[in-house]
C-alpha positions in Angstrom: 0.0 -0.1 -0.2 1.1 3.7 -0.9 1.1 5.8 1.9 0.0 9.4 0.8 2.4 12.5 1.8 1.0 16.1 1.7 3.2 19.2 1.9 1.6 22.5 3.0 3.7 25.5 2.6 3.5 29.3 3.3 5.9 30.2 0.5 8.4 33.0 1.0 7.4 36.4 -0.1 10.3 38.6 0.7 11.5 42.2 -0.4 14.5 44.2 1.0 12.3 45.5 4.0 8.9 44.0 3.6 7.5 40.6 4.1 4.4 39.4 2.7 1.8 37.9 5.0 -0.8 35.2 3.5 -1.5 32.5 6.1 -3.5 33.7 9.3 -4.6 36.7 7.5 -7.9 37.3 5.5 -6.3 39.1 2.7 -2.6 38.8 1.6 -0.6 42.0 2.4 2.8 43.1 3.2 4.4 44.4 6.5 7.5 45.5 7.8 10.3 43.0 8.2 9.7 40.0 10.3 11.9 41.4 13.4 9.7 44.4 13.6 6.5 42.5 13.9 4.9 41.9 17.0 3.8 38.5 16.1 3.8 36.0 12.9 0.4 35.0 12.0 -0.7 31.4 12.7 -1.5 29.4 9.3 -5.1 28.1 10.9 -6.0 26.9 7.4 -3.1 24.9 6.8 -3.1 23.4 10.2 -6.6 22.5 10.0 -6.2 20.8 6.5 -3.3 19.0 8.1 -5.2 17.6 11.0 -7.7 16.4 9.0 -5.5 14.4 6.6 -3.7 13.1 9.6 -7.0 11.7 10.8 -6.9 9.9 7.7 -3.3 8.6 8.1 -2.1 10.7 5.6 1.7 12.1 6.3 1.8 15.7 6.5 4.6 18.5 6.7 3.9 22.1 7.1 6.7 24.8 6.0 5.9 28.2 7.2 8.5 30.3 5.7 7.4 33.7 7.4 7.6 32.0 11.1 11.0 30.4 10.1 12.6 33.2 8.1 13.4 31.0 5.4 14.3 32.8 2.1 13.2 31.7 -1.3 16.5 30.4 -2.3 16.6 28.6 0.8 13.1 27.4 0.4 13.9 26.2 -3.1 17.0 24.3 -2.1 14.8 22.3 0.3 
């Protein structure tokens, strides 16, 4: 039996001094660099989807590049 694997990502969206916010936000928008943010929005939709899949024995991984400060080049290497 083949076990399904699913990857959810909050893909990188950075500029020199701005960071894009998608997950945990109703609308995508940009904010000041993460070090100046009070918090990183939690990716609720990805977490809920992952929980539903895990209940069905699907192997799930979530990568939140905003929270982990992963740049596009690092993300693509991964």
